[in-house]
FILO-829379 format. One line per field, with one value per residue: residue in three letters; x, y, z of N, C-alpha, C, CB in turn. Coordinates in steps of 0.2 Angstrom, whole numbers, plus 5000, padded with zeros to 4 digits. Glycine has a CB too. Example, Ala and Ser with C-alpha at 12.3 -4.5 7.8 and 13.67 -1.06 7.14 Angstrom:
BEGIN
r	(ALA; SER)
n_x	(5066; 5064)
n_y	(4972; 4989)
n_z	(5039; 5035)
ca_x	(5062; 5068)
ca_y	(4978; 4995)
ca_z	(5039; 5036)
c_x	(5066; 5064)
c_y	(4984; 5000)
c_z	(5039; 5039)
cb_x	(5057; 5070)
cb_y	(4978; 4997)
cb_z	(5045; 5029)
% end
This chain:
BEGIN
r	(UNK; UNK; UNK; UNK; UNK; UNK; UNK; UNK; UNK; UNK; UNK; UNK; UNK; UNK; UNK; UNK; UNK; UNK; UNK; UNK; UNK; UNK; UNK; UNK; UNK; UNK; UNK; UNK; UNK; UNK; UNK; UNK; UNK; UNK; UNK; UNK; UNK; UNK; UNK; UNK; UNK; UNK; UNK; UNK; UNK; UNK; UNK; UNK; UNK; UNK; UNK; UNK; UNK; UNK; UNK; UNK; UNK; UNK; UNK; UNK; UNK; UNK; UNK; UNK; UNK; UNK; UNK; UNK; UNK; UNK; UNK; UNK)
n_x	(5005; 5003; 5002; 4996; 4997; 4989; 4987; 4976; 4973; 4960; 4963; 4962; 4968; 4967; 4958; 4963; 4975; 4974; 4968; 4978; 4988; 4983; 4982; 4995; 5001; 5008; 5003; 4988; 4978; 4985; 4986; 4981; 4974; 4975; 4966; 4965; 4956; 4954; 4941; 4929; 4920; 4915; 4925; 4923; 4915; 4918; 4932; 4929; 4923; 4935; 4945; 4937; 4936; 4948; 4950; 4956; 4960; 4952; 4953; 4944; 4943; 4934; 4936; 4929; 4937; 4936; 4934; 4947; 4964; 4972; 4984; 4988)
n_y	(4994; 5011; 5027; 5042; 5058; 5072; 5090; 5103; 5119; 5129; 5123; 5123; 5114; 5101; 5089; 5086; 5082; 5070; 5062; 5062; 5055; 5043; 5038; 5038; 5028; 5013; 5003; 5006; 5001; 5000; 5012; 5025; 5038; 5051; 5065; 5082; 5095; 5111; 5121; 5130; 5124; 5106; 5092; 5080; 5070; 5070; 5066; 5053; 5046; 5045; 5038; 5026; 5021; 5018; 5009; 5012; 5020; 5031; 5043; 5057; 5073; 5089; 5107; 5122; 5137; 5149; 5144; 5137; 5140; 5145; 5141; 5124)
n_z	(5001; 4996; 5004; 5000; 5005; 5004; 5008; 5004; 5002; 4996; 4982; 4966; 4957; 4964; 4961; 4948; 4952; 4959; 4950; 4940; 4948; 4950; 4936; 4931; 4940; 4942; 4949; 4953; 4963; 4974; 4979; 4992; 4996; 5007; 5010; 5015; 5014; 5012; 5008; 5001; 4994; 4993; 4986; 4987; 4981; 4967; 4969; 4975; 4964; 4955; 4962; 4964; 4951; 4948; 4958; 4970; 4987; 4998; 5010; 5017; 5022; 5024; 5027; 5029; 5023; 5031; 5044; 5045; 5050; 5040; 5029; 5028)
ca_x	(5000; 5006; 4998; 4997; 4994; 4987; 4984; 4974; 4970; 4957; 4967; 4958; 4971; 4967; 4955; 4968; 4981; 4972; 4967; 4985; 4992; 4980; 4984; 5002; 5003; 5009; 4997; 4983; 4975; 4989; 4986; 4976; 4974; 4973; 4965; 4962; 4954; 4952; 4938; 4922; 4915; 4919; 4926; 4923; 4911; 4922; 4937; 4927; 4922; 4941; 4947; 4933; 4937; 4955; 4951; 4962; 4956; 4952; 4950; 4944; 4940; 4934; 4935; 4928; 4942; 4934; 4936; 4954; 4968; 4976; 4987; 4990)
ca_y	(5000; 5018; 5031; 5048; 5063; 5079; 5095; 5108; 5125; 5132; 5122; 5121; 5108; 5095; 5083; 5084; 5079; 5064; 5059; 5060; 5051; 5037; 5037; 5036; 5023; 5006; 4999; 5011; 4998; 5001; 5020; 5026; 5046; 5055; 5072; 5087; 5100; 5117; 5125; 5132; 5118; 5100; 5089; 5073; 5066; 5070; 5061; 5046; 5044; 5044; 5032; 5020; 5019; 5015; 5004; 5016; 5020; 5038; 5046; 5063; 5078; 5097; 5112; 5128; 5140; 5153; 5139; 5136; 5145; 5147; 5135; 5119)
ca_z	(4999; 4996; 5006; 4998; 5010; 5001; 5011; 4999; 5004; 4990; 4977; 4960; 4955; 4968; 4957; 4943; 4954; 4961; 4943; 4937; 4951; 4948; 4930; 4931; 4944; 4938; 4952; 4957; 4968; 4980; 4982; 4997; 4997; 5013; 5008; 5020; 5010; 5015; 5004; 5001; 4990; 4993; 4980; 4988; 4976; 4962; 4971; 4976; 4958; 4953; 4965; 4964; 4944; 4948; 4963; 4975; 4993; 4999; 5016; 5015; 5027; 5021; 5032; 5027; 5024; 5037; 5050; 5046; 5052; 5035; 5025; 5034)
c_x	(5005; 5002; 5001; 4994; 4994; 4983; 4982; 4970; 4968; 4962; 4963; 4961; 4970; 4964; 4960; 4973; 4980; 4971; 4973; 4989; 4989; 4982; 4990; 5005; 5002; 5003; 4992; 4980; 4979; 4989; 4980; 4978; 4971; 4972; 4962; 4961; 4951; 4948; 4931; 4917; 4919; 4919; 4927; 4920; 4916; 4929; 4936; 4926; 4929; 4945; 4944; 4935; 4944; 4956; 4956; 4957; 4957; 4949; 4951; 4940; 4940; 4933; 4934; 4934; 4941; 4935; 4943; 4957; 4973; 4979; 4989; 4996)
c_y	(5006; 5023; 5038; 5054; 5069; 5084; 5101; 5113; 5129; 5130; 5120; 5115; 5101; 5088; 5081; 5080; 5072; 5060; 5057; 5056; 5043; 5034; 5035; 5031; 5016; 5002; 5003; 5008; 4999; 5008; 5021; 5034; 5047; 5062; 5076; 5092; 5106; 5123; 5125; 5126; 5112; 5096; 5082; 5068; 5064; 5065; 5055; 5043; 5041; 5038; 5026; 5017; 5016; 5010; 5006; 5017; 5029; 5039; 5054; 5069; 5085; 5101; 5118; 5134; 5146; 5150; 5137; 5141; 5146; 5141; 5130; 5120)
c_z	(5000; 4999; 5003; 5001; 5006; 5007; 5006; 5002; 4996; 4984; 4971; 4956; 4958; 4964; 4953; 4947; 4956; 4955; 4940; 4941; 4950; 4941; 4929; 4936; 4941; 4942; 4957; 4962; 4974; 4983; 4986; 4998; 5004; 5011; 5014; 5016; 5013; 5009; 5004; 4999; 4992; 4987; 4981; 4984; 4970; 4963; 4972; 4969; 4955; 4956; 4965; 4956; 4944; 4954; 4969; 4981; 4994; 5006; 5016; 5021; 5023; 5026; 5028; 5028; 5030; 5043; 5051; 5048; 5046; 5032; 5030; 5037)
cb_x	(4993; 5008; 4998; 4996; 4999; 4983; 4988; 4971; 4975; 4957; 4972; 4956; 4977; 4961; 4948; 4971; 4984; 4967; 4963; 4988; 4992; 4972; 4983; 5007; 4999; 5018; 5000; 4979; 4974; 4996; 4987; 4976; 4972; 4978; 4960; 4966; 4950; 4958; 4940; 4920; 4915; 4915; 4932; 4921; 4904; 4925; 4940; 4920; 4920; 4944; 4949; 4925; 4937; 4960; 4953; 4965; 4960; 4947; 4955; 4939; 4943; 4929; 4940; 4921; 4944; 4927; 4932; 4957; 4971; 4983; 4992; 4991)
cb_y	(5001; 5020; 5031; 5048; 5065; 5077; 5097; 5104; 5129; 5140; 5117; 5126; 5109; 5097; 5085; 5091; 5082; 5064; 5064; 5066; 5053; 5038; 5041; 5043; 5024; 5003; 4993; 5014; 4991; 4998; 5026; 5021; 5050; 5055; 5074; 5089; 5098; 5121; 5123; 5139; 5118; 5095; 5091; 5071; 5070; 5077; 5063; 5046; 5049; 5050; 5033; 5023; 5025; 5020; 4996; 5024; 5015; 5043; 5042; 5062; 5079; 5098; 5112; 5130; 5144; 5154; 5132; 5133; 5144; 5152; 5138; 5112)
cb_z	(5005; 4988; 5014; 4991; 5017; 4994; 5017; 4994; 5008; 4991; 4978; 4956; 4955; 4975; 4954; 4940; 4961; 4964; 4937; 4936; 4959; 4948; 4926; 4931; 4950; 4938; 4955; 4952; 4966; 4978; 4977; 5004; 4992; 5019; 5003; 5026; 5005; 5019; 4998; 4997; 4981; 4998; 4977; 4995; 4974; 4960; 4978; 4980; 4953; 4953; 4972; 4964; 4939; 4949; 4960; 4972; 5000; 4993; 5023; 5008; 5034; 5016; 5037; 5031; 5018; 5037; 5050; 5041; 5059; 5038; 5021; 5031)
% end
């Protein structure tokens, strides 16, 4: 198993990053993403669709930027 930790603060490239990692992995089933996203809109459903397609794993937390204390 390969754990990929991603902390994202209002990052428009988050979905692309996960999609690209899955596409380029020799064995995407071995990937597990831990995503802590600080953004107004949650991208959890988009990310779940990507990892499901590649049979990877996902642990996800979203916090509104106003409630966060800035970049991780």
